[in-house]
C-alpha positions, -999 to +999 in steps of 0.1 A: -305+056+583-275+067+603-251+058+575-272+077+550-271+109+571-234+105+580-224+100+543-246+127+530-235+153+555-199+145+549-203+148+512-222+181+514-197+195+539-168+185+516-184+204+487-191+235+508-156+237+521-139+236+487-122+268+476-137+283+444-108+273+422-114+236+430-148+237+413-130+240+379-109+208+386-118+175+370-139+151+390-138+113+390-169+113+366-160+112+330-166+146+313-175+164+345-157+191+365-162+193+402-189+219+397-208+195+374-207+168+400-219+193+426-249+202+404-256+165+400-258+162+438-285+189+438-305+167+413-298+136+435-311+155+466-343+164+446-347+127+437-345+117+473-372+142+482-394+131+453-390+094+462-397+099+499-428+117+489-440+089+466-455+062+488-463+027+474-486-001+486-473-029+464-447-054+476-411-044+472-396-054+439-359-045+448-338-040+479-307-019+486-285-041+464-308-051+436-318-014+432-286-010+413-284-020+376-250-030+362-246-012+329-228-025+298-203+004+295-191+033+316-205+068+311-186+091+288-202+124+298-219+127+264-253+113+274-280+141+269-288+141+306-251+143+315-247+172+291-277+189+306-260+187+340-230+205+326-251+233+312-270+237+345-238+238+365-224+265+342-256+285+346-249+290+383-220+312+374-205+313+409-197+284+431-213+301+461-247+300+443-243+263+436-232+254+471-261+275+485-286+255+464-270+222+474-271+231+511-307+242+508-321+212+489-296+188+505-305+198+540-342+192+532-334+158+518-314+149+549-342+160+572-368+141+552-347+109+554-344+113+592-382+117+596-391+089+572-403+055+585-377+029+573-405+003+570-426+024+547-426+016+510-418+041+482-416+040+444-389+051+421-377+041+387-408+019+383-396-001+413-409-004+449-386-007+479-387+001+516-374+035+527-347+017+547-334-001+516-337+031+494-316+051+519-291+023+523-287+022+485-278+059+486-250+053+510-232+037+480-242+067+458-229+093+483-197+074+489-188+069+453-195+105+445-175+116+475-146+097+459-154+113+426-153+147+442-118+143+457-103+123+428-080+152+419-082+171+452-057+153+476-062+177+505-100+173+506-115+151+533-124+115+524-157+097+529-165+084+564-148+050+571-181+033+580-196+045+547-167+031+527-169-003+545-207-005+540-204+005+503-176-021+497-199-048+512-227-038+489-204-038+459-191-072+468-227-085+470-234-070+435-202-086+422-210-119+438-174-121+451-153-105+478-124-082+469-090-093+482-084-084+519-053-065+508-075-040+490-085-010+511-122-002+510-114+029+489-094+008+464-120-019+462-146+008+453-124+026+428-112-006+410-145-024+413-165+004+396-138+012+370-129+045+385-093+033+386-076+006+366-061-022+387-024-027+388-009-059+375-004-071+411-041-062+418-053-081+387-034-112+399-050-109+433-084-105+418-080-136+398-114-147+383-131-117+398-112-094+374-132-107+345-164-093+361-151-058+365-157-030+362-192-029+376-208+002+361-237+010+383-268+028+372 
């Protein structure tokens, strides 16, 4: 619960503090500018609110790790839903309108998460999991998207260190293997999810694990 709040607050703050010109910069998500990613975060916040308001009584079917599906190929930005996000982002016109909406809905999602019982069960994507596992899964979501946000913005603040470490641990569990200790948490996440190609030296260190990468999460 703490990591969810810390990661989400850091991400929303990073978006809010961006100068207007940075919203037109590319993000780390294929086909999306920073403004498109910010719009996606509004949708993510809505998803959190919807899920926390969708109680379930059945036994959990997934946990924080198995919640994630590993896709066959990385997104290109041409998926209809991805394209819709781009159109929605453009409709805001001014970055201040987008950041206002993100702060409004994002703050509500953050408060709902803090008030939720971590032992309660919720339903989303036709799966059931505890609130605690759901919010833990979103630590990975927030951390990866924070890295996407700052991909071409070297002066923007990075995700919290504890969120990076927890996200790396989740990704290693998904991969079924640990990344080399020489990899920073940030590099493990970027290389592990295909956001950055490994160098020749990194490939050598990854050894057999390299064949399992990238892990495209959906």
